[in-house]
VEXDREN-2710 file (C-alpha; in Angstrom, 1 decimal):
% VEXDREN-2710
k/r/px/py/pz
1/MET/120.7/90.7/106.4
2/ILE/117.3/89.2/105.7
3/ARG/117.4/85.5/105.2
4/VAL/115.2/82.4/105.4
5/PHE/114.7/80.9/108.8
6/GLN/116.8/77.8/109.7
7/PRO/115.8/75.3/112.4
8/ALA/118.8/76.5/114.5
9/ASP/117.1/79.9/114.7
10/ALA/114.1/78.5/116.6
11/GLY/115.4/79.4/120.1
12/GLN/116.2/83.0/119.3
13/VAL/112.9/83.4/117.3
14/MET/110.9/82.1/120.2
15/GLU/112.6/84.4/122.7
16/ILE/111.8/87.4/120.4
17/TRP/108.2/86.1/120.0
18/LEU/107.6/85.7/123.8
19/ALA/109.2/89.0/124.8
20/GLY/107.7/90.9/121.9
21/ASN/104.2/89.7/122.7
22/ALA/104.6/90.7/126.4
23/ASP/106.0/94.1/125.5
24/VAL/103.4/95.2/122.8
25/HIS/100.4/93.5/124.2
26/PRO/100.3/94.5/127.9
27/PHE/96.5/94.2/127.8
28/VAL/96.8/90.4/127.3
29/ASP/97.9/88.1/130.2
30/PRO/101.4/86.9/129.5
31/ALA/100.3/83.4/130.5
32/TYR/98.3/83.4/127.3
33/TRP/101.5/83.8/125.2
34/ARG/103.4/81.2/127.2
35/SER/100.6/78.7/126.8
36/HIS/100.8/79.0/123.0
37/ALA/104.6/78.9/122.7
38/GLU/104.9/75.2/121.8
39/GLU/102.2/75.5/119.2
40/VAL/104.0/78.5/117.6
41/ARG/107.3/76.7/117.8
42/GLY/105.7/73.8/115.9
43/GLN/104.4/76.1/113.2
44/LEU/107.8/77.6/112.4
45/SER/108.7/74.7/110.1
46/GLU/105.3/75.0/108.4
47/ALA/105.3/78.7/107.7
48/GLU/107.4/81.0/105.5
49/VAL/109.7/82.7/108.1
50/LEU/112.3/85.3/107.3
51/VAL/114.7/86.6/109.9
52/CYS/116.8/89.7/110.1
53/GLU/120.3/88.8/111.4
54/GLU/123.2/91.1/112.1
55/ALA/126.6/89.8/113.5
56/GLY/125.1/86.4/114.3
57/VAL/122.2/87.8/116.3
58/LEU/118.6/87.7/115.2
59/LEU/117.0/91.1/115.6
60/GLY/113.6/90.2/114.3
61/PHE/111.5/87.9/112.1
62/VAL/108.3/87.7/110.1
63/GLY/106.1/84.7/109.7
64/VAL/103.7/84.2/106.8
65/GLN/101.2/81.4/106.2
66/GLY/99.9/81.6/102.6
67/ASP/99.2/85.3/102.2
68/PHE/98.5/85.9/105.9
69/VAL/101.2/87.7/107.9
70/ALA/101.1/85.8/111.2
71/GLY/103.4/88.3/112.9
72/ILE/106.3/90.6/112.7
73/PHE/108.5/90.8/115.8
74/VAL/111.6/92.8/116.5
75/GLN/113.7/92.8/119.6
76/ARG/112.9/95.7/121.9
77/GLU/116.4/97.3/121.5
78/ALA/116.1/97.1/117.7
79/ARG/112.6/98.6/117.3
80/GLY/112.3/101.9/115.4
81/LYS/115.3/101.2/113.2
82/GLY/113.5/100.0/110.1
83/ILE/113.9/96.2/110.7
84/GLY/110.1/95.6/110.6
85/LYS/109.8/97.5/107.4
86/ARG/112.7/95.6/105.8
87/LEU/111.1/92.3/106.8
88/LEU/107.7/93.4/105.5
89/ASP/109.2/94.6/102.2
90/ALA/110.8/91.2/101.7
91/VAL/107.5/89.5/102.1
92/LYS/105.7/92.1/99.9
93/ALA/108.3/91.4/97.1
94/THR/107.0/87.8/96.8
95/HIS/103.3/88.2/97.7
96/PRO/100.9/90.3/95.5
97/SER/98.5/90.7/98.4
98/LEU/98.7/90.2/102.2
99/THR/96.3/90.1/105.1
100/LEU/97.0/90.3/108.8
101/SER/95.3/90.9/112.2
102/VAL/96.3/93.5/114.7
103/TYR/94.9/94.3/118.1
104/ARG/93.3/97.7/118.1
105/LYS/95.1/98.6/121.4
106/ASN/98.4/97.9/119.7
107/ARG/98.5/101.4/118.3
108/ARG/102.1/101.4/117.3
109/ALA/101.7/98.3/115.1
110/ALA/98.4/99.6/113.7
111/ALA/100.1/102.8/112.7
112/PHE/103.0/100.9/111.1
113/TYR/100.7/98.8/109.0
114/ALA/98.7/101.8/108.0
115/ARG/101.9/103.6/106.8
116/GLU/102.8/100.4/104.9
117/GLY/99.5/100.5/103.0
118/PHE/97.4/98.0/104.9
119/VAL/93.7/99.1/105.1
120/VAL/91.2/97.9/107.6
121/VAL/88.7/95.5/106.0
122/SER/86.9/94.3/109.2
123/GLU/86.9/94.4/113.0
124/SER/86.1/91.7/115.4
125/ILE/86.7/90.4/118.9
126/ASP/89.5/87.8/119.3
127/PRO/87.6/85.0/121.1
128/GLU/90.7/83.8/122.9
129/THR/91.7/87.1/124.4
130/GLY/88.5/89.1/124.3
131/GLU/90.4/92.0/122.6
132/ALA/89.2/94.0/119.6
133/GLU/91.3/93.3/116.5
134/GLN/91.4/94.6/113.0
135/THR/91.8/92.6/109.8
136/ARG/93.9/94.6/107.4
137/ARG/94.7/94.0/103.7
138/TRP/97.5/95.2/101.4
139/GLY/97.8/94.8/97.7
140/GLY/95.6/93.2/95.0
END
């Protein structure tokens, strides 16, 4: 079930966020993600966050700020089962256009976003990590 984030979800969401970043961004020092965890936790209440919950367990979430997809994260065991697509489809249903950033080395995510209709509009270097990233846009 896709539903709106509740404050009680914060612990599970942050676990998914930290583990997910470490898993899919092995080229970034895990200390970078840990150093930003409290900042991200604080932004949860300010962003539009949807979660995918099954049997009381959060399997993934998407965070959106305005029309910017800040991230889609799915538990490792639940990846490849359509949860990311379901979360993204829920966001697309309420936003006529979306943008996001994805690290070029995160090939699986880049391929997912391409399949979902996101086109590359620019490339740059993330000043905090030194990694190449793409800005992608979907919709009008």
